[in-house]
N, C-alpha and C positions, 0 to 999 in steps of 0.2 A: 448551641447558640445560633440564633437566626442570622442569616446573611442578608445584609441590606442591599438587594440587587439594584434598586433604583439609584441609591447613592453611588454604587460602583459604576453604573453606566454613565452617570453625570460626570463623575471624576474623569473617566477615561475619554469622554467625548463621543458623540454619536457617529461622527464622521471619521473616516480614514483619510489621512493626507500623506501621500507616499510619493517616492521617486521625484523629490523636489530638484529642480534644475534652475539655476546653477547652485552648486554647493561644493565645499571642499571638506573632505573627511567628515561627512554628515553634519556640517556646521561647526566643526571644531575650530576652523580657521577661516579668515575672510576670503570671499571672492573679490577680485580686483576689477575695477572699471575706471573709466576716464570721465571727468566732469562734463556734463552736457550730452553724454551718451546714454541712450535708452537702456535700461536694465530690464530685460525680458525674464520673467519668472514663470516656470511651468511646473505643474504638479498633477498627479492623479488624485482626484477627490471623489469619494463615493460613500454611500450608506445603503442600508437595507431598504427595500420597498420601492414605491414608484413616486415618492414625493419629489417636488421640484427643488433643486439645489441652487443656492446663491453662494458666491464666493467673492472675496476681496483680497487684494494685496495691500498690506499696511507697511509703512516704513517711517523711520525717523532717524535723526542724528543720535549717536550714542549719548550725547550730553543733553538732548532735548527730552521733554516729558510728553509732548503732544504728538500723536500719530497722524500721519496723512494716509489717505486710502484712495484706491481706484478699484472699480469693479474688475473681476476676472471674467473671461469669456470661455464658454465651453467650446473646445476645438473638435474633439471626437473621442468616443470610447472613454468617457470620464476623464479626459485629459484637458486641463484648464490652463489658460495663459493670461497673465496681466503684465503691465509694464509701467515703469515710472522713470523719470529723468532727473537725476540729482543735479542741482544747480550750483553746488559749492563743494570743494574738496572736503573730505572728512571721513570719519568712521561712522558707518550707518548700521542699522539693524532692519531686517525685513522679516515679515511673518505672513503666513497665509491663514485666512479665516474662512470658515464654511458654516452654513446654517440652512435650515429648511425654510424655504419661502412659502409660508402657510397660505398667504393670500393667492399667490400664483398657482399653488397646488389646488386650492378651492376653485379658482376661476377656470382652470383647465378641466377639472372634473365636471363643473357645472355646464360648461359648453358641450362636453361630450354627452352628458345626460340629456341636455336640451335637444341636441341633434337626433338623439334616439327617441325623442318624444315623451320623456318622463315628466311626471308631475313634480314641480320644483319649488313650491312656496317655502317649505322648511329649509331647503338648501339655500335659498336666497337670504333667509333670516340668519342662517349660520354665517354667510358671507358678511352681512351687515354687522354681525357680532364681532367679527375680526376688526372692523373699522373702529369700533368703540374701544378696543384695547391698544390701538396704535398711537402711542404717545412719545415716540422716540425721534420723530423727524423734526426738520427745521420749520420755520414759519410758513414758507410757501407750500411745503408738502402737507403740513397740518391743515392749512386752509382748504386744500383740495379734498382731503379726507373728510373734514367736517361738512363741507358743502355736499359731497356725494352722499354722506350719511343722512343729512337732512332731506335731501331730495328723495331718497329711498323711503324714509319714514313718511313722507308726504303722500306718495302715490304707490309705494310697494312695487314699483317696476324694476325688474332685474337689470335693465339697461343702465340704470344709475350706478351699478357696481362693476360694469364691464368696460369702462373706457380705458384707453391706453394711458391717459393722464393719471387716472387713479392707480393703475397698476404701478406706474413709476413712483408715485407718491408713497404707496404702501411698501415698496421695496426699501424706501428710506425710513419709514415711520413705524413699521410693525415690530413686534417683539421678536427677539431671536433667542428663544428658550434653549435651543440645543447648539448654540454657538460653540464651535470647536476651533481652536487655534493650534497651528503647528508650533514647533519649537522656534526660537529666534535664530535667524541666520545672519552672520556678520558680513559686512560689505565694506571694502576700503575703496573710496573714490579719490582718485589722484588728479592732479593737473596734467595737461597733455604732455609735458616734458617727461613724465614718468614712463611714457610709452614710446616717445619719439625724440631722438636727439643724436647728434654726431659729436663725439667726444674727442678732444685733443689733450693728451697728457704731456706735461712738461715738468722738468726739474728747474725751479725758478733761479737757482744760483748759476745755471748754465746759459742764461739768456743775455749775458754781456757780450761785448765785442773785443775785449782785451784778454789775450791768453793769460791764465793764471790769476785773473782778477775776479773776485766774487761778484756775481750778478745781483741785481737789486730788483725791487718791485718796479722801479722806474724803467729798468731794462725790459721787464715783462710788459709794461704798458707800451713801450716802443715796438714790441713784436705783435701787438694786437691786430694792426691792419693786415699783416701777412696771414695770421691765423684766420681772421674773419674772411679774407679773400678766398680761402679754401672752403668756406661755407660751414665752419664748425659752430655749434650751438653752446657747447659746454667746454670750458677751459679748466682742466683738472690738474691741480698741483700735488706733487708729492709733499710730505710734511714740511711745514714752514717754521717749525718751532726751533728753539735753541738745541744745539747738538752737544752731547756729552763729550768730555775730555778723557775720562777714565776708560781704559780698554778700547780707545778709539781705533777703528779699523783703518788700514792703509789702502793704497790702490789695489784694485783687483782682489779685494777682500783679504788683504794681508793681515795677519794677526796683530802686527804692530804698525802704528802709523809713523810716517816720517814727518819732519818739520814742515808745516804748511799744508798737510793733508786735511781736507775739510771734514772727513768722517762721513758716516752714513746718516742721512736725514731721518732714518727710522730709529736711531739711537736718541730718543727724545728726552731733553731735559738737561739743564746745566744751572749754575748759579744765576744765570740770566732769566730763568723761569722754566715752566713746564708746558703742558698742553694748551694753556691759554695765553702763551707768550709768543712773540715773534723772534726768530733768529736775528740777532742785532745786525749782522752784515746784509740782511735783506732789506732793512729799513725799519720803519716805525708802524704802529697800528694805524696811524693816520695815512701813511703811504699805502697800507693794505686797503683801507677804505677807498682811497682814490683808485686803486686798481679795480676793485669791485665795481665802482661807478663807471670807470672807463670801459669795462667789459659790457656793461649794460648799454652804453652808447654805441657799441659795435654789435649789438644784438646777441650778446653771449652772456652767460652767467658762470660764476666761479664754483667749482667743486673742490672740497678739501679732503685730504686723506685723514681718516681717523684711525690711528694705529694705537691700540691699547697695550703699550709697552713703554718701558722707561730705560734711560741710560742709568748707570750707577750714580750719576751726578744729579739725577732728577730731585727737585726739592721734596717730593713726596717721601723719599727714602729716609729723610731726617725728620720731616714733619709727621709722617704716619708710618713708622717702621713696622707696625703690626699688619700692614697691608701686604707684606712681602715674606717670602719663604727663605729660610736659611738652611744650610746643610749641617750635618752633625758636628762639623768642626767650626761652625760659626760663620763660615764664609757665605756670601750671597750666592743663591742658585741662579745662574744665568740661563738664558733661553737656549734650547736645543731642539732640533728637528733631525734626529740622527739620520745620516752621519754628519749633518751640518751643525756647526756650533756658532752661537752668536754671543761671544764674550762681552760685546758692548751693549747688551740688552738684558734687562731683568723683567720678568712678568709679575704683575700683581696677583695675589691669591684671592680669587673670587669667592672662596669658601672660608675665608678667615673669620675670626670671631667678630670683626668690625666690618663685615662685608656690606652692610647697609650703607655705611658712610662712604665706602669705596664706590658703590653703585651710584649713589647720589652725586659724588664728585665727577664721575664720568658723564653722567647726564648733564651736569652743569657745564661741562666743557662744550658739549654740543650746543646748549642753549646760549652760551657766550658767543659762539661763532655765528649763530643765527642772528643775534643782535647786531653783528657786524655786516649783515647782508648776505650770508651764505645759507642757501637752502638745499644744497646737494652735498652728500657725504659719501665718499667711497670708503668702505670699512675694510681694513686690512686683516686678513685671516680670521674672519669671525667664527670659523668652525673650530678654532682652538680655544674658544671661550664658552662658558655655559649658555646653552640655548635659552633658559628662562631669563637670563640677563638681557639678551637682545630683545626678547618679546616684551619685557617690561620697559626697557629704554625707548624703543621705537614707539610704543604706545604712549608713554609719558610725553615724548617730544611732539608727536603728532596730535595729541589732544590740544596742545597749546598752539602748534604751528602745523596744521594739516597739509600744507603744501611742501613739507620737507620730504626729500627723497633720499633713500639709503640704497647704495649699491653694494652687494656682497661680493667681495673678492675672495672666493673660496674655491680653489681648485682641489677638490677632495672627492670623496665617494658620492656617487649620484644621489642616493637617498638623503644624505646629509645636506647636500646642496639644495635639494628640493624642500627639505625640512626648514632650512633657513628662510626660503622664500615663503613658505606657508606661515611662519610665525611673524612675518612682518616686513622683510626686506623687499623694497620696491622693485629692484632689478637684481640680476645675478650674472656673474661671469659664467662662461660656458666652456665646453670642450671643443668649440669651433676652432680654436687656435691650433688644434692638432688633427682636425678632420680634413683630409685632403683628397681621398678617393670619392668617386661619384656615389658609390653605394653607401659609404660612411656618412656623407653629407645628407643624402636622402633619408637614411635610417634615423639619423640623429634629429633632423628637422621634423620628421614625422612624430617623433617622440615628444618634441617640445610643443608642437601645435595641436596635439591630440588632447582629448579630454581625459583626466581633469587638469593636466599640466597647464593648458592654455588659460585656465581660470586663475592661476596664482603665480606662475613662473614667467617673468618677463626677462628674456635673454638680452644681454649686451655683448655683442661679438667684438672682442678686442683682437686685432690681428697680431699684435706684439705687445710686450710690456717691458719695463726696465729689467725684469727678472727672466724674461722668456724671449729668446731669439730662435724661433722654430727652425728645424733643420731645413725645411723647404725654402726658407728665405736666405739661407747661408750662401747660396750661389750668387746672390746679388743680381739675379736676372730681372730686368724691368717688367717683362710680361708676367712673371710670377707675382711680383708686388702688386701690379695692376689687377691681376685676377683675384688675389686674396682680398684686396680692399673692395673690389666690385662685388664679390660674393658676400662679404660682411655687410656692405651698405644696402644690398638689395634683398638678402634673405632675412635680415633682422632690422626692425625699425630703430633699434639703438645699437650703435657700434662705436668703436674707438680705435685710435692709433696712438702709439707712443712716439713722441717727437724724434725725428731722425728717420722714421719710416719713409717720409716723403723724399728723403735724400738717398734712399736705398742703402742705408747703413746695414752692414751684414757681417762684420768681422767677428767670429765667435772665439771663445776659448776652445781650443781643439777638443773635439769629441763631446762637447757639451752644448746645450741649448741656452747658453749665456753669452752676453756681450763681452768681448775683450775690451779692457779699459772702460768698464762700466762707469757711467756718471753717478751711480749710487755712491761711488767712493772717490770721485774726483770732479773737478770743474771742467766742462767741455765748452769750447768755443767753436761755433760752426759758421760756415758760409751758407746761409739759408737759400742762396740762389745759385749754388754751384751747378755746373753742367750735369745733366742726367736726371735732375729731379722730376717728380711726377706731381707737383703741386697743382698744375692746371687740370690734370686728370681727376684728382681728388675733388677739386672745386666743381667740375662738371657733374660728378656723381652726387655731390651734396645739393647742387642746384636741382638736379633731377628729383631727388628725394623731397625737396621742399615743394616742387611743382606737381607732385603726384601723390595723392593721399593713399594710394595703394601701397606705397613704400613706407608709409608712416604707421603701419601695423605689421604684426608678424603672423598672426594666426590664420588668416585667410590665404593659404598657400596650397598650390596644387602642382605637383611635378608632372612634366610632360614625358611621354614615352618616346625618347629620342634614341635611335638605333646607332649610338656611338658612345662607347664607354669613356671617352675623353671629352664629352660635352655634357654639361648638366643644364637642363632647361626647366623653367617653371613659370607659373602665372600667379600673380598676387592681385587681390581684389580689395578695394577699400571697404571700410565698415559700412558705408552707405551704398555700396555696390555700383557707384557711378563711375569709378575709375578702375581700369585693369591694366597692369603692366606685365609684359612678357619679357623674360630675361633668358639669354643663352650665354653660357660662360665656358670657354675652353679651359681644360685642365691639363693641357700639354702644349708645347710651343709650336706644334705643327699646324699648318693650315687645315681647317675643318670645314665640311659642308654637310648640313643636316636638314631634315624636314621637320618642321614644327607643326604637330597636329593641334589645331585650335578649334575643333568643332564644338567643344563644350564650354567655350569662353563667352561670357555674357557681360553686358553692362546694363545698368538701369538708366533709362532716359525718361525723366518724369516718373510716372507710375507704371511704366512699361519696361519689361525686361527683354532685351534684344540680343541676338547673336551679333558678335562683331563681324563686320564685313571687310575691314581693312585695318592696317596698322600704320603707325607713324614712328619713325626713328626719333627717339626722344632727344638725342644729341644733335642730329643733322637736320631734322624736320622733314626728311624724305618720307613719302607715303607709298604704300604698296597694297593693292587689293589682294584679298585671300583667293587662292585658287584651289578648288576641291577641298575646301575647309581647312587649309593650312598654308604654309609658306616655307620656301626653301631659302636658307640663309648660308652665307659663307663668312667664316671667321678667320681673320689674319691676326693671330696673337701678338705678332711683332708690332702691329699698329695698336690694336685694342682687342684684348681677349674676351670682351663682353659686348653683347648687343642688347640694347634696351629698347623695347617697342611699346607704344601706347595703343591699346585696342580702341577702334573706332566703330561705332554702330552704323 
């Protein structure tokens, strides 16, 4: 049997398109970018022979039919680059196209032959013949081609075929017989909040002022000026839904509740409703909408906790019993994370025979809250649910509402955390909460900002959570609280605190990284202005973040070689390279003095890249010239364990 070699070559494509950047797992998962930010795409493009190559970068929204294109430029050694700037959030596709530029190849050869003194009448006719077959261009290009062809036919002068104008027109209009396309590469373009934001987590029922009295959404609204004054962008609530009565937990996670115990907000569902209902003591749906609007008026937006779990009283257990597992004795299988037991929670079975209806119902929960004005969701323990479910749900929601943000709260194995980020989660919790030593922090941050993690994993550095009171905070030392929030706020463009951090709350269950008298199981009333708080310090950090675009991204990070194991120093540079921030943070309570080597620190001024010549203290405004390419700084952690400097060219 004869082998059709021509057909084989056509199917395979004449061009090799390799080493495409950026990409995640060879295009299996989306690269992530921010709207209005240029997407630079690089690739090796080559073929046999000496023909001249042209290449283009094409892109479109996943839901669109029409492609947009820009030319790619040859950089060096068959490495090509093109760029485009998405103007709206959404899911995009980009592809690289390459083809032989027949006319440019002919033109280049013709000029070489003419320079060598060859006789060229036939060559000129060949060039003109290419013009007669160029029928793919627009009106303007076609007019140039026709005019050039007519001029050549009139006087047979080769100059008619050699103008730059005709070359440009032919690049648009000529046939592309060997057009080769790369595979499609997915791209997720998010709004800026996906990369930059300061989060404040609160338990809404604890926002009242009367001990033992359940807080309401109105109480939450009353707290907004205080939270906004600290400079937070996102107000994140633990679950706001009805709480089950059956197997309700008591204080400090006691197996049995006493009269008046409010239960855990994560035991979702009661006769009052499920995931699309409001806990009655918090208020009404209208009250919640008022809270969302009040947040907007203070420059903040609401994030909701999406916990895929149910109390034994959840309406779904009677309406859809097929969604849940039972044990051999017929009893309901409650949630466990050995040795922990959650008798007040049951988990739906994602692989039940009616899984499609369950998946749709959970998607509809998200869409319901989007209709109420919520566009940010912190997802509780997503690593305990099937990965295909999350990939499907996030895709479904973002096709309708591309500005929706999903934060994965998954403290689990590193590859699983990264896998969740790949399949669609906008942001991810991290191990920062437990990284305290200089070498640990540097090693971990290098992992997060290296390629390919930087293309898909957006960290959100929480200093504490309702579940986690790290050992290093249990001493209640002000310098440590300040150092941890300074590290979080300057190393990561997204970070968060759980309410009470600003008051230095630090009483643990002995021997555990958990809060004593946790408000997960009781109502807390606090004096938000009690002596010793660090609210003004947090506010200064957040104002510095808003004023310096270098702190609004994570990836452009470089650690400085500081000869002190208890001081960590680094430089962050903005995406446009116009802003550079230098940070030095003490990791012990003692006075420190270190030399900051800043020779390699630059900023862009207009179109020029310049070495910085001086620095400005971001908090005090004091300026210092660099001496011998660096600066000596002194840190008094009892005052402020962090020094933040802006580079000046």
